[in-house]
N, C-alpha and C positions, 0 to 999 in steps of 0.2 A: 363925382359918382361915389356913392357910399360903398363900404366893403360888402354889404349884403347884395347890392346890385352887381358889383364886380364878381362876387361868387356865383350868382345866378348866370351871368353871361358865360363865365368860364365853364360851368357845368354843361350849358347848352352846346358850347363849342366842343367840349370833350365828347359829348354824345355823338355829335356829327362826325368827329374824327374817328370814333370807333365804328360807326356805321360805314364810313369810307373804307376803313381797313377791312371790315368784313366783306364788303362788296369786292375789294381787290382780291381777297383770298378766294371768294367763290369763283372769280374769273380766271386767276392765275394758278392756284395750287394744283388743279388737275392737270395743267399743261406743263408747268415748269416751276419747281419749288425754288430753285436758285434765283430766278427772275423775280418771283414774289418777294423774297427776302430783300433784294436790291431795291425794288420799288417801294417796299414798306418802310425804308429808312426815314423818308421824309414825314409820313404820318406819325411814326413812333416818336421822332424828335419833338414834334408838336404836342403829342400826348404827354410826353414828360414834362414839357414846359407848362402845360395847363394843369397837370396834376400838382406841380410845385406851387402854382398860384392858388389852387384850391386848398392845398394844405396850409398855406400861409393865411388866407382869408378866413379859414374855419378854425384856425388855432389848433390844428391837428397835432403839431409837434409837441405842444404843451400837454396835450392829453396823453400822447404816447410816452412822454418823459417819465410819467408816473408808473409805466409798466416795467421799467428796467431798474434793477438796483443801482446801476452805474451807467453813465454815458461817458465814452471816451471820444474826444474830438481832436483831430489832428489838422493843423493849418500849415500851409506853405505853398509856394508856387508849383503849379502842376498837380496839386492834390485836390481832387474833387470826385464825388461819386455821381454817376456810376462808372467813371472811367479811371478810378484810382489805381495805382500799382498795388498788386496784391502783397508784394514784399514789405511795403510800409504797414499795411493793416495787420498782417500776421506778426510781424516783429513787435509792434507796439502791444498788441493783444497778448502775446506771449510774455513779454516783459512784465506787463501788469499781472498776469496770472502767476508767474513765478514769484513776484514780490509778495503777493498775498499768501501764497503757498509757503514761502519761507518764514513769514511772520507767524502763520498758523502752527508750523512745525515747532518753531521756538516757544510759542505759548504752551504747546502741548508737552514738550520734552525738555525745554531749556537748553536745546542745542540743535544743530543742523546735521543732517546725515547725508551721505553720498547718494542714497537711494530711498527717497520718501516712500512710504507705504502705498500700496495700490488704493487703499480706502482714501487716504488723504489726496492722492492725485485725482481720483475720480470726484471727490467732493469739491475740489478747487477748480474744476474744468468748467469755466464759465459757459453759459449758453447764450448764443447771439440771438437777441429777440427783435432787433430792428436796425435798419440802416437808413440814414437821413440823407437827402440830396444836399448839394453844396460842398462843403468841406467833408473830409472823411470823418463821419460821425456815426459811431456804432453803439447801440444799447446792449448791455450784457447783464445777465442775472446768474446767481449761483443756482446749481442744479437742484431741483427738488427730488426727494426719494420717490421711486416708482411706487404705485399703488400696490398694496398687498405684500410688500417686502417687510421682513422681520428686522427690526433694528435693535441693536443691543446698546450697552452703556458706552462702548467705545465709539459707536456711530454718534451717539449723543454728544460725547466729549469733543469729537472732531467737529461736529456742526457748531458747537458753542465756540470752539477755538477759531474756526474760520470766521464766524461772525464778529468776534473780538478782533481778529487780524484785519479784516476789511475795514472795520471802524477805525482801528489805529492807523492803518495805512492811509486813509483818507484824511484823518486829522493831521497827520505828519505832512501830507501833500499840501493841505491848505496852508499850514505854517510855511512850508517851503516856497509857496507861491505868493505869500503876503509880505511884501517888502516893508510894510509899515509895522509888522510885528517885531518882537525882540529878536536877539541873535541867538537865544537858547531856547529850544522847544520843550523845556522841561515840563511846562504846564500842559503840553499836548499829549505826551506819552511819558508817564512817570519812570518806568524801567529804563535805565540808561543804556543797557545792552541792547534791549529791543528797539530803543530809539535810534541807535547807531545802525542797527540792521535795517530798519525802515528807511532811513535817510540814504543809506548805501543803495538800497533797491530803488527808491524813487529817483536817485541821480541817474539810474539807467534809463529812466523814462523821459528825462529832460532832453530837449532838442540839443543836438551836438553843436559844438561851437562853429563848425564850418559845414553843417549839413543843410539840406533844403527844407527840413521841417523847422518851422519858426515858432510854433506855439502848440503846447499840448494842454488840453482842458479836460478836467474831470468834474462831472456834475451828476445830478440824479437824486432820487429819494434818499440814498445813503448819506448825502450831504446836507439834507434838510434845507434846501434853498441856497446853500452856498456854492461857490465854485472854486476849484483849485486850478490856477492858471500857471503853467510852467513854461518859461522862456529860456533862452540861452543864459541870461543873467542869473538864472536860478542856480547854476553850477557854483558860482561863487558863494551864495548864501548857504548852500548845503556844505561846501568845503569848510567855510568858517565854523559851522556848527560841529563838524567832524573833528576839527582841529582845536576846538575850544577848551578841552579839558587841560588841566595843568599837567605838563609832561616835562621830561628832560629835553635838552636841545634836540630839535627835530632835523633829520637828515632826509635828503631826497635823492633818488637814483632812477636812471632809465636803463633798460636792458631786457633780455629775453628771460621769461619765467621757465625754469627747468626743474627737474627732479623734485616734483611735488610729493609730499607724504601727508595724506589727508588725516590719517589717524593722529600724527603728531602735530598737524597744522604747520608744516614747514615747507619751504622751497628754496631753491637756489636762484639768485638773480645774476645773470651773466652779461657781459658786454664784450662779446668776442669780435665784433665787427666795428672798427673805428675808422672813418674816412681820414685820408692823409691830411685833408684841409683842416681837420678839427684836432686840437690838442687835448685829446682825451685819453685815458689810460684803460687798458683792458683790466677788467676786474671781475671777481666772483664773490658775491656777498650772501652768506647764509641768512635766511629770513624766517621769521615765524609770523603768523597772521592771526587776526582776531576771527572768532567764530562767524561774525556777521559777513566776513569777506569770503567765506567758503565757496559760494556759488561763483563769485568773480574770479577766484583763484582757479577753480576747475575750468572755467571758460577761457582763461588767459594762458593755459598750459602751452608752451612753445610759441608764444606771441610776445611782441614787444610791449612793454608796460612802463609806466611811471609809477613808482611807489614812494611813500614817505612814512616816517614814523620814527621811533625812539631807538637809538643805537646804544647797545650795551657793550662797552669796550672789553676787549680781552686782556687779561693780565699780561703786562710787559709789552704790549703793543701801543701803537700811536692812537690818538683820539678818534681816528676815522676807521680803525680796524676793530671789528666786532660784529655782533649779531644784530640785525635790524628787526625790530618788532613792528610790522607794518600795520599802520592804522588807515591808510588810504591807498587804493589801487585803481589806476586807470589804464585801460587797454587802449593803446595809442591809435591803432588803425580804426577803432570804433569812434574815437573822439574826432578823427580827421576825415573819415570817409563820408561819402554822400549816400544816405540811406535809400535814395531813389535808384542808385546804381549798384550799391554794395550793401546787402542786408546785413543787420547786426549778427 
């Protein structure tokens, strides 16, 4: 049977199912709404199945793909629409939005602030344009200005920065998901500080090592036919890129992030609780952090983290006594928890 014949049959069956649903509503709704809802479950399930067949045979998904600036697809056991956990969808959408927003702010100001302007927040608030059956797959687009609104030079600058930020974010994501590409994304985003910021933000979108999400895919017209596919292995690739610049000897610590100063970009890392079974020492390490890590540092306050970076020794102290300049920060409960049960 050809695709055209299968499409015709599915359309006829779908029409019959809607007629049956209408007849049921005429009979049941005036008497008992709750009974109608229960009895309608079977027809609704069949309607969804037929609509999926029609969408596939008519290539509707390909047509809809061009309507969104970007498609975000999340794959893993138990992840399917229309019964996907809302925590997964909202978490990944928010991570994507904040990543593009941080890059846009960096492009605009050369730094990140603790409170982005309302204009920037509004301009980065993606609009959900479509949801696709199967895996959790959502199409989003940047908001368009309302008709009749007066826009000034700042609005134009913000729009341009967000467009550049989205492009740079997607380019860096494509590099991160392409294991065949080189280990330094210098050709993808030229500015090294922006590149570190982007990779830090994209790392937050990558599936956790022990989570239920196995694969995150970005596609759409913003990628011009390409796809950025992020898996658990992407963490290692991004870490290598973040650690690639020539530095002094690197040190790593685990502890609780305390006493953060956002103006000075410093915090204290403490390890106050040490199990008796482990031969670890209680310590308190003063840390400074890079601008790109500001969002992560804010989110990590009073949480257990793993940090690594360059240690500047204090005069007259041992080689491990000094201030740590943090170049990488991982929130441990995010890395280890399951997003289906514990949202980020």
